[in-house]
C-alpha positions in Angstrom: 95.2 81.5 119.8 94.5 81.3 116.4 94.3 84.7 114.0 91.8 84.1 111.0 92.7 87.8 109.0 89.8 88.2 105.6 90.2 91.9 104.0 88.8 91.5 100.7 85.0 90.4 101.3 81.9 90.9 99.2 78.3 90.8 101.2 75.4 89.4 99.5 72.5 89.6 101.8 73.5 87.0 104.6 75.8 85.6 102.6 79.7 86.5 102.3 82.1 86.1 99.8 85.8 85.8 100.3 88.0 86.6 97.8 91.3 86.5 99.0 92.7 83.2 100.2 91.8 82.2 103.8 94.2 81.5 106.5 94.6 80.0 110.0 98.6 80.8 112.0 99.6 81.5 107.8 98.1 77.7 107.0 96.0 77.7 103.8 92.5 76.6 105.3 91.2 75.6 101.9 92.6 73.6 98.8 90.9 74.4 96.2 89.0 77.9 94.5 85.4 76.9 95.7 86.3 76.3 99.6 84.9 72.6 99.0 88.6 70.8 100.1 89.7 72.1 103.9 93.0 71.4 105.2 94.0 71.0 108.5 97.6 70.1 110.1 98.1 66.4 111.0 99.6 66.9 114.4 98.2 68.8 117.2 101.2 71.8 119.1 99.2 73.0 121.6 97.3 72.3 124.9 93.8 72.4 123.4 90.6 71.7 125.6 86.9 71.0 124.1 84.4 72.5 126.5 81.3 70.1 127.5 78.9 72.7 125.6 80.9 71.8 122.3 81.1 69.9 119.5 84.8 69.9 117.6 85.8 67.3 114.5 89.6 66.7 112.7 90.1 64.9 109.6 92.4 61.8 108.8 95.3 61.1 111.2 96.3 63.1 113.9 99.1 63.2 116.3 99.4 65.2 119.6 102.4 66.5 120.3 105.2 64.9 122.9 104.1 67.4 126.2 100.8 68.0 125.0 97.0 67.5 125.7 93.9 67.3 124.2 91.0 67.5 127.3 87.5 66.1 125.3 84.9 67.5 127.9 81.9 67.7 125.2 82.7 66.0 121.7 85.1 65.3 119.5 85.5 63.3 115.7 87.9 62.0 114.5 86.8 61.2 110.8 
């Protein structure tokens, strides 16, 4: 399970500004300070299922680690 913790945020009506680095499982999610350049790992190290009711995407070359499975019931786009 991915855990995202954000401690320093500011709300402006329906918008939210993140003041700290946003990370998932200790991996920085954006490489720039404005949230334009998104980062992701290049390997999947866990079993993943994309439900029929969901669409998902991954950017860049991706490898599924030995012994791990990606089950696609919905849509998965690799950009």
